[in-house]
VOROMI-63001 format. One record per residue: x, y, z of N, C-alpha, C in turn; residue in three letters. Coordinates in steps of 0.2 Angstrom, whole numbers, plus 5000, padded with zeros to 4 digits. Example, Ala and Ser with C-alpha at 12.3 -4.5 7.8 and 13.67 -1.06 7.14 Angstrom:
<nodes>
NODE   n_xx   n_yy   n_zz   ca_xx   ca_yy   ca_zz   c_xx   c_yy   c_zz   rest
NODE   5066   4972   5039    5062    4978    5039   5066   4984   5039    ALA
NODE   5064   4989   5035    5068    4995    5036   5064   5000   5039    SER
</nodes>
This chain:
<nodes>
NODE   n_xx   n_yy   n_zz   ca_xx   ca_yy   ca_zz   c_xx   c_yy   c_zz   rest
NODE   4898   5312   4447    4903    5316    4450   4910   5313   4449    MET
NODE   4914   5316   4446    4921    5313    4445   4925   5315   4450    GLY
NODE   4928   5310   4453    4932    5311    4459   4940   5309   4458    THR
NODE   4941   5307   4452    4948    5305    4451   4949   5297   4452    GLY
NODE   4945   5295   4457    4946    5288    4459   4940   5284   4456    ILE
NODE   4934   5286   4456    4928    5283    4454   4924   5288   4451    VAL
NODE   4920   5287   4445    4915    5291    4443   4909   5289   4445    ASP
NODE   4905   5293   4448    4898    5292    4451   4893   5297   4448    LEU
NODE   4887   5294   4447    4882    5299    4445   4881   5305   4449    PRO
NODE   4879   5311   4447    4877    5316    4451   4872   5314   4456    ASP
NODE   4871   5317   4461    4866    5316    4467   4867   5309   4470    ASP
NODE   4872   5306   4469    4873    5299    4472   4873   5300   4480    TYR
NODE   4875   5306   4482    4876    5307    4489   4869   5307   4492    GLU
NODE   4864   5309   4489    4857    5310    4491   4854   5303   4491    ARG
NODE   4857   5298   4488    4854    5291    4487   4858   5286   4492    ARG
NODE   4863   5288   4495    4867    5284    4499   4862   5280   4504    LEU
NODE   4864   5274   4505    4860    5270    4510   4863   5269   4516    GLU
NODE   4861   5271   4522    4864    5271    4528   4864   5264   4531    ARG
NODE   4870   5262   4533    4870    5255    4536   4871   5256   4544    LEU
NODE   4866   5252   4547    4866    5253    4554   4869   5247   4558    ASP
NODE   4875   5248   4561    4878    5243    4564   4878   5244   4572    PHE
NODE   4874   5249   4574    4873    5251    4581   4879   5255   4584    GLY
NODE   4883   5258   4580    4889    5262    4582   4886   5269   4584    PHE
NODE   4888   5272   4590    4886    5278    4592   4889   5284   4588    GLU
NODE   4896   5283   4586    4899    5289    4583   4902   5287   4576    LYS
NODE   4900   5282   4573    4902    5280    4567   4896   5279   4562    VAL
NODE   4896   5282   4557    4890    5282    4552   4893   5279   4545    GLN
NODE   4890   5273   4543    4893    5270    4537   4887   5270   4532    LEU
NODE   4889   5271   4526    4884    5272    4520   4886   5267   4514    SER
NODE   4882   5265   4510    4883    5261    4504   4880   5265   4498    ALA
NODE   4883   5264   4493    4880    5266    4487   4874   5263   4485    LEU
NODE   4869   5266   4483    4862    5263    4480   4864   5259   4474    GLU
NODE   4861   5254   4473    4863    5249    4468   4864   5251   4461    VAL
NODE   4860   5256   4459    4861    5258    4452   4868   5262   4452    TYR
NODE   4869   5266   4457    4875    5270    4457   4881   5266   4458    ASP
NODE   4880   5260   4461    4886    5256    4462   4888   5253   4455    LEU
NODE   4882   5251   4451    4883    5248    4445   4887   5253   4440    VAL
NODE   4884   5259   4440    4887    5264    4436   4894   5266   4438    LEU
NODE   4896   5265   4444    4902    5267    4446   4908   5263   4443    SER
NODE   4905   5257   4440    4910    5252    4437   4911   5254   4429    LYS
NODE   4907   5258   4426    4906    5259    4419   4913   5262   4416    LEU
NODE   4916   5267   4419    4921    5270    4416   4928   5266   4416    THR
NODE   4928   5262   4421    4934    5257    4421   4933   5251   4417    ARG
NODE   4927   5248   4418    4924    5243    4413   4929   5237   4413    ASN
NODE   4933   5235   4418    4937    5229    4418   4933   5223   4418    SER
NODE   4936   5217   4416    4933    5211    4416   4929   5210   4423    PRO
NODE   4933   5211   4429    4930    5211    4435   4924   5215   4436    LYS
NODE   4924   5221   4434    4918    5226    4434   4912   5223   4430    ASP
NODE   4914   5220   4424    4908    5217    4420   4905   5211   4424    ARG
NODE   4909   5207   4427    4906    5201    4430   4902   5204   4436    GLU
NODE   4905   5209   4440    4901    5212    4445   4894   5214   4443    ASP
NODE   4894   5218   4437    4888    5221    4435   4883   5215   4433    VAL
NODE   4885   5210   4429    4881    5204    4427   4878   5201   4434    LYS
NODE   4882   5200   4439    4879    5197    4445   4874   5201   4448    PHE
NODE   4876   5208   4449    4872    5212    4453   4865   5213   4449    ILE
NODE   4866   5215   4442    4860    5216    4438   4855   5210   4439    ALA
NODE   4857   5204   4438    4853    5198    4438   4850   5197   4445    GLN
NODE   4855   5197   4450    4852    5196    4457   4847   5201   4460    GLN
NODE   4848   5207   4458    4844    5212    4460   4838   5214   4455    GLN
NODE   4838   5210   4450    4833    5211    4445   4833   5219   4443    LYS
NODE   4839   5221   4441    4839    5229    4439   4836   5230   4432    LEU
NODE   4834   5236   4431    4831    5238    4425   4836   5242   4421    SER
NODE   4838   5239   4415    4842    5243    4411   4840   5250   4409    TYR
NODE   4834   5251   4408    4831    5257    4407   4833   5262   4413    ALA
NODE   4832   5260   4419    4834    5265    4424   4841   5266   4424    VAL
NODE   4846   5261   4423    4853    5262    4423   4855   5267   4417    ALA
NODE   4852   5266   4412    4853    5270    4406   4851   5277   4407    TYR
NODE   4845   5278   4409    4842    5285    4410   4847   5288   4415    ASP
NODE   4849   5285   4421    4853    5289    4426   4860   5290   4423    ARG
NODE   4862   5286   4418    4869    5288    4415   4868   5294   4411    PHE
NODE   4862   5294   4407    4861    5300    4402   4860   5306   4406    VAL
NODE   4856   5306   4411    4855    5312    4415   4860   5314   4420    LYS
NODE   4864   5310   4423    4868    5311    4428   4876   5310   4427    GLU
NODE   4877   5307   4422    4885    5306    4420   4887   5308   4413    MET
NODE   4883   5307   4408    4885    5309    4402   4886   5316   4401    LYS
NODE   4883   5321   4404    4885    5328    4403   4892   5330   4405    PRO
NODE   4895   5326   4409    4902    5328    4412   4907   5323   4411    TRP
NODE   4905   5316   4410    4911    5311    4410   4915   5311   4404    VAL
NODE   4921   5310   4405    4925    5310    4399   4924   5304   4394    ALA
NODE   4924   5305   4388    4922    5299    4383   4915   5297   4384    ARG
NODE   4911   5301   4385    4904    5300    4386   4901   5295   4381    ALA
NODE   4902   5297   4375    4899    5293    4369   4902   5286   4369    ASP
NODE   4908   5285   4371    4911    5278    4371   4908   5274   4377    TRP
NODE   4907   5277   4383    4903    5274    4388   4896   5272   4387    HIS
NODE   4893   5277   4383    4886    5276    4381   4886   5270   4377    GLU
NODE   4890   5269   4372    4891    5263    4368   4892   5257   4372    GLY
NODE   4896   5257   4377    4897    5251    4381   4890   5249   4384    THR
NODE   4887   5254   4387    4880    5253    4390   4875   5249   4385    LEU
NODE   4875   5252   4379    4870    5250    4374   4872   5244   4371    GLN
NODE   4878   5243   4369    4881    5237    4365   4883   5231   4369    LYS
NODE   4885   5232   4375    4888    5227    4379   4884   5226   4386    VAL
NODE   4884   5231   4390    4881    5230    4397   4873   5228   4396    TRP
NODE   4870   5231   4391    4862    5230    4391   4861   5222   4391    LYS
NODE   4865   5218   4389    4864    5211    4389   4865   5208   4396    GLU
NODE   4868   5212   4401    4869    5209    4408   4862   5210   4412    TYR
NODE   4858   5214   4410    4851    5215    4413   4846   5210   4411    PHE
NODE   4842   5208   4416    4836    5204    4414   4832   5207   4409    PRO
NODE   4829   5203   4405    4824    5206    4400   4817   5208   4404    ARG
NODE   4814   5213   4402    4808    5215    4405   4802   5211   4404    PRO
</nodes>
């Protein structure tokens, strides 16, 4: 879902993870980890790449899951989709632990 500020996979809202801090009238949610990683793809700044490296390694993320979600939930609508797919395949793939 392109918002103009950040590009997120379709259906990210369904995967939001509720954070429970015990507030009665405030609900806080966080992006599911693969959605968080993919939210950094279109900007792809040095800081974004470092974040992805750290998150992918710490959480032992699967490149296949991230790539599949990109193809199904971002590629159909994101601007410069082929460029971003190339970034995933040629650069970001190395950030994920080997299976």
